[in-house]
PDB file of N, CA, C and O in Angstrom:
ATOM      1  N   MET A   1     -22.281 -20.696   3.681  1.00  0.00           N
ATOM      2  CA  MET A   1     -22.134 -19.477   4.450  1.00  0.00           C
ATOM      3  C   MET A   1     -22.111 -18.294   3.480  1.00  0.00           C
ATOM      4  O   MET A   1     -21.466 -18.361   2.434  1.00  0.00           O
ATOM      5  N   GLY A   2     -22.808 -17.221   3.821  1.00  0.00           N
ATOM      6  CA  GLY A   2     -22.927 -16.056   2.956  1.00  0.00           C
ATOM      7  C   GLY A   2     -21.734 -15.132   3.102  1.00  0.00           C
ATOM      8  O   GLY A   2     -20.803 -15.425   3.852  1.00  0.00           O
ATOM      9  N   PRO A   3     -21.759 -14.011   2.386  1.00  0.00           N
ATOM     10  CA  PRO A   3     -20.661 -13.034   2.454  1.00  0.00           C
ATOM     11  C   PRO A   3     -20.634 -12.346   3.807  1.00  0.00           C
ATOM     12  O   PRO A   3     -21.643 -12.315   4.511  1.00  0.00           O
ATOM     13  N   PRO A   4     -19.490 -11.796   4.174  1.00  0.00           N
ATOM     14  CA  PRO A   4     -19.438 -11.080   5.450  1.00  0.00           C
ATOM     15  C   PRO A   4     -20.353  -9.864   5.413  1.00  0.00           C
ATOM     16  O   PRO A   4     -20.377  -9.131   4.424  1.00  0.00           O
ATOM     17  N   VAL A   5     -21.099  -9.651   6.476  1.00  0.00           N
ATOM     18  CA  VAL A   5     -22.044  -8.536   6.498  1.00  0.00           C
ATOM     19  C   VAL A   5     -21.555  -7.389   7.359  1.00  0.00           C
ATOM     20  O   VAL A   5     -22.234  -6.369   7.466  1.00  0.00           O
ATOM     21  N   THR A   6     -20.403  -7.531   7.969  1.00  0.00           N
ATOM     22  CA  THR A   6     -19.929  -6.493   8.879  1.00  0.00           C
ATOM     23  C   THR A   6     -19.230  -5.350   8.167  1.00  0.00           C
ATOM     24  O   THR A   6     -18.997  -4.310   8.784  1.00  0.00           O
ATOM     25  N   ARG A   7     -18.890  -5.494   6.914  1.00  0.00           N
ATOM     26  CA  ARG A   7     -18.124  -4.472   6.200  1.00  0.00           C
ATOM     27  C   ARG A   7     -18.777  -3.100   6.280  1.00  0.00           C
ATOM     28  O   ARG A   7     -18.122  -2.120   6.634  1.00  0.00           O
ATOM     29  N   MET A   8     -20.045  -3.025   5.960  1.00  0.00           N
ATOM     30  CA  MET A   8     -20.752  -1.760   5.971  1.00  0.00           C
ATOM     31  C   MET A   8     -21.830  -1.738   7.056  1.00  0.00           C
ATOM     32  O   MET A   8     -22.658  -0.827   7.080  1.00  0.00           O
ATOM     33  N   GLY A   9     -21.832  -2.716   7.941  1.00  0.00           N
ATOM     34  CA  GLY A   9     -22.819  -2.744   9.007  1.00  0.00           C
ATOM     35  C   GLY A   9     -24.172  -3.280   8.569  1.00  0.00           C
ATOM     36  O   GLY A   9     -25.180  -2.979   9.209  1.00  0.00           O
ATOM     37  N   HIS A  10     -24.229  -4.069   7.494  1.00  0.00           N
ATOM     38  CA  HIS A  10     -25.503  -4.630   7.034  1.00  0.00           C
ATOM     39  C   HIS A  10     -25.993  -5.678   8.016  1.00  0.00           C
ATOM     40  O   HIS A  10     -25.203  -6.405   8.619  1.00  0.00           O
ATOM     41  N   ASP A  11     -27.335  -5.745   8.169  1.00  0.00           N
ATOM     42  CA  ASP A  11     -27.867  -6.737   9.106  1.00  0.00           C
ATOM     43  C   ASP A  11     -28.162  -8.071   8.445  1.00  0.00           C
ATOM     44  O   ASP A  11     -28.504  -9.030   9.137  1.00  0.00           O
ATOM     45  N   SER A  12     -28.039  -8.160   7.131  1.00  0.00           N
ATOM     46  CA  SER A  12     -28.335  -9.439   6.498  1.00  0.00           C
ATOM     47  C   SER A  12     -27.389  -9.678   5.325  1.00  0.00           C
ATOM     48  O   SER A  12     -26.866  -8.735   4.729  1.00  0.00           O
ATOM     49  N   PRO A  13     -27.179 -10.948   5.006  1.00  0.00           N
ATOM     50  CA  PRO A  13     -26.352 -11.256   3.839  1.00  0.00           C
ATOM     51  C   PRO A  13     -26.961 -10.687   2.554  1.00  0.00           C
ATOM     52  O   PRO A  13     -26.225 -10.293   1.649  1.00  0.00           O
ATOM     53  N   ARG A  14     -28.303 -10.637   2.462  1.00  0.00           N
ATOM     54  CA  ARG A  14     -28.961 -10.100   1.269  1.00  0.00           C
ATOM     55  C   ARG A  14     -28.579  -8.625   1.075  1.00  0.00           C
ATOM     56  O   ARG A  14     -28.253  -8.206  -0.036  1.00  0.00           O
ATOM     57  N   ALA A  15     -28.619  -7.855   2.146  1.00  0.00           N
ATOM     58  CA  ALA A  15     -28.257  -6.438   2.043  1.00  0.00           C
ATOM     59  C   ALA A  15     -26.796  -6.288   1.641  1.00  0.00           C
ATOM     60  O   ALA A  15     -26.462  -5.407   0.850  1.00  0.00           O
ATOM     61  N   ALA A  16     -25.929  -7.131   2.171  1.00  0.00           N
ATOM     62  CA  ALA A  16     -24.507  -7.071   1.824  1.00  0.00           C
ATOM     63  C   ALA A  16     -24.293  -7.388   0.349  1.00  0.00           C
ATOM     64  O   ALA A  16     -23.461  -6.762  -0.307  1.00  0.00           O
ATOM     65  N   LEU A  17     -25.051  -8.372  -0.184  1.00  0.00           N
ATOM     66  CA  LEU A  17     -24.911  -8.729  -1.598  1.00  0.00           C
ATOM     67  C   LEU A  17     -25.296  -7.578  -2.519  1.00  0.00           C
ATOM     68  O   LEU A  17     -24.707  -7.413  -3.587  1.00  0.00           O
ATOM     69  N   ILE A  18     -26.268  -6.793  -2.118  1.00  0.00           N
ATOM     70  CA  ILE A  18     -26.720  -5.679  -2.948  1.00  0.00           C
ATOM     71  C   ILE A  18     -25.571  -4.697  -3.186  1.00  0.00           C
ATOM     72  O   ILE A  18     -25.416  -4.172  -4.289  1.00  0.00           O
ATOM     73  N   TYR A  19     -24.773  -4.453  -2.155  1.00  0.00           N
ATOM     74  CA  TYR A  19     -23.706  -3.455  -2.238  1.00  0.00           C
ATOM     75  C   TYR A  19     -22.323  -4.041  -2.514  1.00  0.00           C
ATOM     76  O   TYR A  19     -21.353  -3.300  -2.674  1.00  0.00           O
ATOM     77  N   GLN A  20     -22.233  -5.364  -2.570  1.00  0.00           N
ATOM     78  CA  GLN A  20     -20.928  -6.006  -2.737  1.00  0.00           C
ATOM     79  C   GLN A  20     -20.237  -5.564  -4.022  1.00  0.00           C
ATOM     80  O   GLN A  20     -19.034  -5.301  -4.008  1.00  0.00           O
ATOM     81  N   HIS A  21     -20.957  -5.478  -5.113  1.00  0.00           N
ATOM     82  CA  HIS A  21     -20.358  -5.093  -6.392  1.00  0.00           C
ATOM     83  C   HIS A  21     -19.806  -3.671  -6.322  1.00  0.00           C
ATOM     84  O   HIS A  21     -18.697  -3.410  -6.789  1.00  0.00           O
ATOM     85  N   ALA A  22     -20.564  -2.767  -5.749  1.00  0.00           N
ATOM     86  CA  ALA A  22     -20.108  -1.374  -5.626  1.00  0.00           C
ATOM     87  C   ALA A  22     -18.862  -1.292  -4.754  1.00  0.00           C
ATOM     88  O   ALA A  22     -17.956  -0.509  -5.041  1.00  0.00           O
ATOM     89  N   ASN A  23     -18.807  -2.088  -3.697  1.00  0.00           N
ATOM     90  CA  ASN A  23     -17.628  -2.083  -2.819  1.00  0.00           C
ATOM     91  C   ASN A  23     -16.395  -2.560  -3.569  1.00  0.00           C
ATOM     92  O   ASN A  23     -15.314  -1.996  -3.394  1.00  0.00           O
ATOM     93  N   ARG A  24     -16.531  -3.573  -4.387  1.00  0.00           N
ATOM     94  CA  ARG A  24     -15.385  -4.077  -5.153  1.00  0.00           C
ATOM     95  C   ARG A  24     -14.872  -3.005  -6.107  1.00  0.00           C
ATOM     96  O   ARG A  24     -13.663  -2.822  -6.248  1.00  0.00           O
ATOM     97  N   GLU A  25     -15.789  -2.299  -6.759  1.00  0.00           N
ATOM     98  CA  GLU A  25     -15.367  -1.242  -7.676  1.00  0.00           C
ATOM     99  C   GLU A  25     -14.670  -0.116  -6.920  1.00  0.00           C
ATOM    100  O   GLU A  25     -13.664   0.417  -7.390  1.00  0.00           O
ATOM    101  N   ALA A  26     -15.195   0.249  -5.760  1.00  0.00           N
ATOM    102  CA  ALA A  26     -14.573   1.306  -4.954  1.00  0.00           C
ATOM    103  C   ALA A  26     -13.194   0.872  -4.482  1.00  0.00           C
ATOM    104  O   ALA A  26     -12.248   1.658  -4.517  1.00  0.00           O
ATOM    105  N   ASP A  27     -13.076  -0.381  -4.040  1.00  0.00           N
ATOM    106  CA  ASP A  27     -11.777  -0.901  -3.597  1.00  0.00           C
ATOM    107  C   ASP A  27     -10.767  -0.883  -4.743  1.00  0.00           C
ATOM    108  O   ASP A  27      -9.607  -0.524  -4.540  1.00  0.00           O
ATOM    109  N   GLN A  28     -11.196  -1.263  -5.936  1.00  0.00           N
ATOM    110  CA  GLN A  28     -10.290  -1.275  -7.086  1.00  0.00           C
ATOM    111  C   GLN A  28      -9.872   0.145  -7.445  1.00  0.00           C
ATOM    112  O   GLN A  28      -8.716   0.381  -7.796  1.00  0.00           O
ATOM    113  N   GLY A  29     -10.793   1.081  -7.361  1.00  0.00           N
ATOM    114  CA  GLY A  29     -10.466   2.477  -7.635  1.00  0.00           C
ATOM    115  C   GLY A  29      -9.442   3.017  -6.647  1.00  0.00           C
ATOM    116  O   GLY A  29      -8.521   3.741  -7.025  1.00  0.00           O
ATOM    117  N   THR A  30      -9.611   2.657  -5.375  1.00  0.00           N
ATOM    118  CA  THR A  30      -8.664   3.081  -4.347  1.00  0.00           C
ATOM    119  C   THR A  30      -7.282   2.477  -4.610  1.00  0.00           C
ATOM    120  O   THR A  30      -6.266   3.169  -4.538  1.00  0.00           O
ATOM    121  N   ALA A  31      -7.260   1.186  -4.914  1.00  0.00           N
ATOM    122  CA  ALA A  31      -5.984   0.509  -5.184  1.00  0.00           C
ATOM    123  C   ALA A  31      -5.298   1.114  -6.408  1.00  0.00           C
ATOM    124  O   ALA A  31      -4.081   1.297  -6.410  1.00  0.00           O
ATOM    125  N   ASP A  32      -6.070   1.423  -7.444  1.00  0.00           N
ATOM    126  CA  ASP A  32      -5.494   2.026  -8.650  1.00  0.00           C
ATOM    127  C   ASP A  32      -4.889   3.398  -8.353  1.00  0.00           C
ATOM    128  O   ASP A  32      -3.812   3.725  -8.850  1.00  0.00           O
ATOM    129  N   ALA A  33      -5.581   4.196  -7.543  1.00  0.00           N
ATOM    130  CA  ALA A  33      -5.083   5.532  -7.201  1.00  0.00           C
ATOM    131  C   ALA A  33      -3.793   5.454  -6.391  1.00  0.00           C
ATOM    132  O   ALA A  33      -2.865   6.230  -6.620  1.00  0.00           O
ATOM    133  N   ILE A  34      -3.735   4.522  -5.450  1.00  0.00           N
ATOM    134  CA  ILE A  34      -2.518   4.346  -4.640  1.00  0.00           C
ATOM    135  C   ILE A  34      -1.367   3.886  -5.532  1.00  0.00           C
ATOM    136  O   ILE A  34      -0.248   4.385  -5.415  1.00  0.00           O
ATOM    137  N   ASP A  35      -1.646   2.937  -6.419  1.00  0.00           N
ATOM    138  CA  ASP A  35      -0.618   2.435  -7.327  1.00  0.00           C
ATOM    139  C   ASP A  35      -0.071   3.565  -8.198  1.00  0.00           C
ATOM    140  O   ASP A  35       1.141   3.664  -8.392  1.00  0.00           O
ATOM    141  N   LYS A  36      -0.946   4.411  -8.720  1.00  0.00           N
ATOM    142  CA  LYS A  36      -0.529   5.537  -9.556  1.00  0.00           C
ATOM    143  C   LYS A  36       0.347   6.515  -8.768  1.00  0.00           C
ATOM    144  O   LYS A  36       1.356   7.004  -9.277  1.00  0.00           O
ATOM    145  N   ALA A  37      -0.048   6.796  -7.519  1.00  0.00           N
ATOM    146  CA  ALA A  37       0.721   7.729  -6.685  1.00  0.00           C
ATOM    147  C   ALA A  37       2.102   7.169  -6.351  1.00  0.00           C
ATOM    148  O   ALA A  37       3.086   7.908  -6.356  1.00  0.00           O
ATOM    149  N   VAL A  38       2.181   5.886  -6.065  1.00  0.00           N
ATOM    150  CA  VAL A  38       3.469   5.258  -5.741  1.00  0.00           C
ATOM    151  C   VAL A  38       4.387   5.280  -6.961  1.00  0.00           C
ATOM    152  O   VAL A  38       5.572   5.593  -6.847  1.00  0.00           O
ATOM    153  N   LYS A  39       3.841   4.949  -8.119  1.00  0.00           N
ATOM    154  CA  LYS A  39       4.664   4.948  -9.334  1.00  0.00           C
ATOM    155  C   LYS A  39       5.170   6.349  -9.653  1.00  0.00           C
ATOM    156  O   LYS A  39       6.319   6.513 -10.062  1.00  0.00           O
ATOM    157  N   ALA A  40       4.326   7.355  -9.470  1.00  0.00           N
ATOM    158  CA  ALA A  40       4.742   8.735  -9.725  1.00  0.00           C
ATOM    159  C   ALA A  40       5.838   9.147  -8.745  1.00  0.00           C
ATOM    160  O   ALA A  40       6.800   9.810  -9.135  1.00  0.00           O
ATOM    161  N   ALA A  41       5.703   8.763  -7.481  1.00  0.00           N
ATOM    162  CA  ALA A  41       6.703   9.114  -6.474  1.00  0.00           C
ATOM    163  C   ALA A  41       8.032   8.432  -6.762  1.00  0.00           C
ATOM    164  O   ALA A  41       9.088   9.006  -6.496  1.00  0.00           O
ATOM    165  N   ARG A  42       8.000   7.237  -7.290  1.00  0.00           N
ATOM    166  CA  ARG A  42       9.244   6.526  -7.612  1.00  0.00           C
ATOM    167  C   ARG A  42       9.972   7.142  -8.793  1.00  0.00           C
ATOM    168  O   ARG A  42      11.192   7.015  -8.901  1.00  0.00           O
ATOM    169  N   ARG A  43       9.239   7.810  -9.686  1.00  0.00           N
ATOM    170  CA  ARG A  43       9.867   8.438 -10.852  1.00  0.00           C
ATOM    171  C   ARG A  43      10.555   9.746 -10.504  1.00  0.00           C
ATOM    172  O   ARG A  43      11.468  10.168 -11.213  1.00  0.00           O
ATOM    173  N   LYS A  44      10.134  10.392  -9.429  1.00  0.00           N
ATOM    174  CA  LYS A  44      10.717  11.677  -9.047  1.00  0.00           C
ATOM    175  C   LYS A  44      12.083  11.457  -8.417  1.00  0.00           C
ATOM    176  O   LYS A  44      12.242  10.567  -7.581  1.00  0.00           O
ATOM    177  N   PRO A  45      13.081  12.263  -8.808  1.00  0.00           N
ATOM    178  CA  PRO A  45      14.394  12.124  -8.164  1.00  0.00           C
ATOM    179  C   PRO A  45      14.308  12.594  -6.711  1.00  0.00           C
ATOM    180  O   PRO A  45      13.597  13.546  -6.389  1.00  0.00           O
ATOM    181  N   SER A  46      15.023  11.930  -5.877  1.00  0.00           N
ATOM    182  CA  SER A  46      15.022  12.267  -4.461  1.00  0.00           C
ATOM    183  C   SER A  46      15.874  13.504  -4.210  1.00  0.00           C
ATOM    184  O   SER A  46      16.936  13.666  -4.811  1.00  0.00           O
ATOM    185  N   LYS A  47      15.405  14.373  -3.321  1.00  0.00           N
ATOM    186  CA  LYS A  47      16.168  15.568  -2.940  1.00  0.00           C
ATOM    187  C   LYS A  47      17.004  15.292  -1.694  1.00  0.00           C
ATOM    188  O   LYS A  47      17.783  16.140  -1.260  1.00  0.00           O
ATOM    189  N   ARG A  48      16.838  14.115  -1.131  1.00  0.00           N
ATOM    190  CA  ARG A  48      17.575  13.764   0.081  1.00  0.00           C
ATOM    191  C   ARG A  48      18.944  13.213  -0.274  1.00  0.00           C
ATOM    192  O   ARG A  48      19.124  12.580  -1.314  1.00  0.00           O
ATOM    193  N   LYS A  49      19.900  13.460   0.600  1.00  0.00           N
ATOM    194  CA  LYS A  49      21.230  12.899   0.410  1.00  0.00           C
ATOM    195  C   LYS A  49      21.179  11.410   0.729  1.00  0.00           C
ATOM    196  O   LYS A  49      20.486  10.996   1.658  1.00  0.00           O
ATOM    197  N   PRO A  50      21.906  10.608  -0.033  1.00  0.00           N
ATOM    198  CA  PRO A  50      21.932   9.178   0.295  1.00  0.00           C
ATOM    199  C   PRO A  50      22.610   8.962   1.646  1.00  0.00           C
ATOM    200  O   PRO A  50      23.567   9.651   1.999  1.00  0.00           O
ATOM    201  N   ARG A  51      22.098   8.005   2.376  1.00  0.00           N
ATOM    202  CA  ARG A  51      22.679   7.708   3.691  1.00  0.00           C
ATOM    203  C   ARG A  51      23.978   6.937   3.512  1.00  0.00           C
ATOM    204  O   ARG A  51      24.076   6.051   2.663  1.00  0.00           O
ATOM    205  N   GLN A  52      24.964   7.280   4.313  1.00  0.00           N
ATOM    206  CA  GLN A  52      26.230   6.560   4.294  1.00  0.00           C
ATOM    207  C   GLN A  52      26.086   5.288   5.116  1.00  0.00           C
ATOM    208  O   GLN A  52      25.457   5.284   6.175  1.00  0.00           O
ATOM    209  N   ALA A  53      26.672   4.218   4.617  1.00  0.00           N
ATOM    210  CA  ALA A  53      26.655   2.969   5.372  1.00  0.00           C
ATOM    211  C   ALA A  53      27.515   3.137   6.610  1.00  0.00           C
ATOM    212  O   ALA A  53      28.582   3.747   6.534  1.00  0.00           O
ATOM    213  N   PRO A  54      27.085   2.617   7.737  1.00  0.00           N
ATOM    214  CA  PRO A  54      27.906   2.736   8.953  1.00  0.00           C
ATOM    215  C   PRO A  54      29.218   1.974   8.788  1.00  0.00           C
ATOM    216  O   PRO A  54      29.280   0.964   8.087  1.00  0.00           O
ATOM    217  N   ASP A  55      30.253   2.468   9.437  1.00  0.00           N
ATOM    218  CA  ASP A  55      31.565   1.835   9.372  1.00  0.00           C
ATOM    219  C   ASP A  55      31.468   0.453   9.987  1.00  0.00           C
ATOM    220  O   ASP A  55      31.100   0.304  11.153  1.00  0.00           O
ATOM    221  N   SER A  56      31.799  -0.553   9.200  1.00  0.00           N
ATOM    222  CA  SER A  56      31.672  -1.930   9.679  1.00  0.00           C
ATOM    223  C   SER A  56      32.881  -2.390  10.475  1.00  0.00           C
ATOM    224  O   SER A  56      32.843  -3.449  11.100  1.00  0.00           O
ATOM    225  N   GLY A  57      33.940  -1.620  10.460  1.00  0.00           N
ATOM    226  CA  GLY A  57      35.133  -2.001  11.220  1.00  0.00           C
ATOM    227  C   GLY A  57      35.952  -3.088  10.531  1.00  0.00           C
ATOM    228  O   GLY A  57      36.781  -3.740  11.165  1.00  0.00           O
ATOM    229  N   GLY A  58      35.721  -3.283   9.233  1.00  0.00           N
ATOM    230  CA  GLY A  58      36.427  -4.319   8.470  1.00  0.00           C
ATOM    231  C   GLY A  58      37.816  -3.860   8.071  1.00  0.00           C
ATOM    232  O   GLY A  58      38.284  -2.829   8.554  1.00  0.00           O
ATOM    233  N   PRO A  59      38.491  -4.607   7.192  1.00  0.00           N
ATOM    234  CA  PRO A  59      39.864  -4.285   6.770  1.00  0.00           C
ATOM    235  C   PRO A  59      40.005  -2.892   6.161  1.00  0.00           C
ATOM    236  O   PRO A  59      41.023  -2.234   6.376  1.00  0.00           O
ATOM    237  N   ALA A  60      39.019  -2.431   5.415  1.00  0.00           N
ATOM    238  CA  ALA A  60      39.118  -1.105   4.809  1.00  0.00           C
ATOM    239  C   ALA A  60      39.131  -0.029   5.887  1.00  0.00           C
ATOM    240  O   ALA A  60      39.806   0.990   5.737  1.00  0.00           O
ATOM    241  N   ALA A  61      38.403  -0.241   6.956  1.00  0.00           N
ATOM    242  CA  ALA A  61      38.350   0.733   8.056  1.00  0.00           C
ATOM    243  C   ALA A  61      39.688   0.758   8.800  1.00  0.00           C
ATOM    244  O   ALA A  61      40.109   1.814   9.273  1.00  0.00           O
ATOM    245  N   GLU A  62      40.353  -0.379   8.908  1.00  0.00           N
ATOM    246  CA  GLU A  62      41.626  -0.437   9.621  1.00  0.00           C
ATOM    247  C   GLU A  62      42.734   0.260   8.832  1.00  0.00           C
ATOM    248  O   GLU A  62      43.671   0.795   9.425  1.00  0.00           O
ATOM    249  N   ALA A  63      42.634   0.257   7.488  1.00  0.00           N
ATOM    250  CA  ALA A  63      43.663   0.872   6.652  1.00  0.00           C
ATOM    251  C   ALA A  63      43.626   2.401   6.737  1.00  0.00           C
ATOM    252  O   ALA A  63      44.626   3.058   6.446  1.00  0.00           O
ATOM    253  N   SER A  64      42.497   2.966   7.127  1.00  0.00           N
ATOM    254  CA  SER A  64      42.378   4.425   7.175  1.00  0.00           C
ATOM    255  C   SER A  64      43.136   5.020   8.318  1.00  0.00           C
ATOM    256  O   SER A  64      43.132   6.239   8.494  1.00  0.00           O
TER     257      SER A  64
END
């Protein structure tokens, strides 16, 4: 069975093979850009206040 031909709407496996290499490079470029953006966002300090954990009603809550 040949490669999937529906990715770019090719009518034949031969046409899909011609562009398969370019698609892999484009996919890798997209993945690399997303990875870079996520890593950059993780390095930035958050300006949001940390969320408080909801009161669980445990022994510490009863002492208050």
